[in-house]
C-alpha positions in Angstrom: 49.3 -73.2 103.3 47.9 -75.2 100.5 50.0 -77.7 98.7 48.9 -76.2 95.4 50.4 -72.8 96.2 53.4 -72.1 94.2 56.2 -69.8 95.0 54.8 -67.2 92.6 51.4 -67.3 94.3 52.9 -66.8 97.7 55.1 -64.0 96.4 52.0 -62.4 94.8 50.1 -62.6 98.1 52.9 -61.1 100.0 53.2 -58.2 97.5 49.4 -57.6 97.8 49.6 -57.6 101.6 52.5 -55.1 101.4 50.6 -52.9 99.0 47.5 -53.0 101.4 49.7 -51.9 104.3 51.2 -49.0 102.2 47.7 -47.9 101.0 46.4 -48.0 104.6 49.3 -45.9 105.7 48.8 -43.4 102.9 45.0 -43.2 103.3 43.5 -40.1 104.9 41.2 -40.5 107.8 37.6 -41.2 106.9 36.0 -37.8 106.5 32.5 -39.4 107.0 33.6 -40.1 110.6 32.6 -37.0 112.5 35.3 -37.4 115.2 38.0 -37.7 112.6 36.7 -34.8 110.6 36.6 -32.7 113.8 40.2 -33.6 114.7 41.2 -32.7 111.2 39.5 -29.4 111.3 41.0 -28.7 114.7 44.5 -29.4 113.4 44.0 -27.3 110.4 42.6 -24.4 112.5 45.5 -24.7 114.9 47.9 -24.7 112.0 46.3 -21.6 110.5 46.5 -19.9 113.8 50.1 -20.8 114.2 50.9 -19.4 110.7 49.0 -16.2 111.5 50.9 -15.8 114.8 54.2 -16.5 113.0 53.3 -13.9 110.4 52.4 -11.4 113.1 55.7 -12.0 114.9 57.7 -11.7 111.6 55.9 -8.4 110.8 56.6 -7.1 114.3 60.3 -8.1 114.0 60.5 -6.3 110.6 58.9 -3.2 112.0 61.2 -3.2 115.0 64.2 -3.6 112.8 63.0 -0.7 110.6 62.4 1.4 113.7 65.8 0.7 115.1 67.4 1.4 111.7 65.5 4.8 111.5 66.6 5.6 115.1 70.2 4.7 114.3 70.1 6.9 111.2 68.6 9.8 113.1 71.3 9.4 115.9 74.0 9.3 113.2 72.6 12.4 111.6 72.4 14.2 115.0 76.0 13.2 115.6 77.1 14.5 112.2 75.3 17.8 112.9 76.9 18.1 116.3 80.3 17.4 114.8 79.7 19.9 112.1 78.6 22.5 114.6 81.7 21.8 116.8 83.9 22.1 113.7 82.3 25.4 112.8 82.7 26.7 116.4 86.4 25.6 116.4 86.9 27.3 113.1 85.2 30.5 114.3 87.3 30.4 117.5 90.4 29.9 115.4 89.5 32.8 113.1 88.7 35.0 116.1 92.0 34.0 117.7 93.8 34.7 114.5 92.2 38.2 114.3 93.2 38.8 118.0 96.8 37.7 117.3 96.9 39.9 114.2 95.6 42.8 116.2 98.2 42.2 119.0 101.0 41.9 116.5 99.9 45.2 114.9 99.6 46.9 118.3 103.2 45.7 119.2 104.5 46.9 115.8 102.7 50.3 116.2 104.1 50.5 119.8 107.7 49.9 118.5 107.2 52.4 115.7 105.8 55.0 118.1 108.7 54.4 120.5 111.2 55.0 117.7 109.4 58.2 116.7 109.4 59.5 120.2 113.2 59.1 120.6 115.0 62.3 119.6 
């Protein structure tokens, strides 16, 4: 340290050293260096491959979700159809039973009426 250095000079040198360290940290590897360029290209290629794999996985997930949704919709439609058919069958059975009950009631009534007619 020179005696002629003032506080301002030392401060300015420290600031310059700090700026050099920051610039060195921010600096990109020398692209003229073939090894550094090769590493950079390899990292970029790996990054692009990772992005493509992620996009493919995301697409597959979306397709699987869509397929599952379609299958669930089809299953729900099949269940609704089965329920509708069951309700129709129950309604037809109830209507047939009603007709049979009505016929049995009429037969009993006719039998009573015939028994009254046959009594002298």
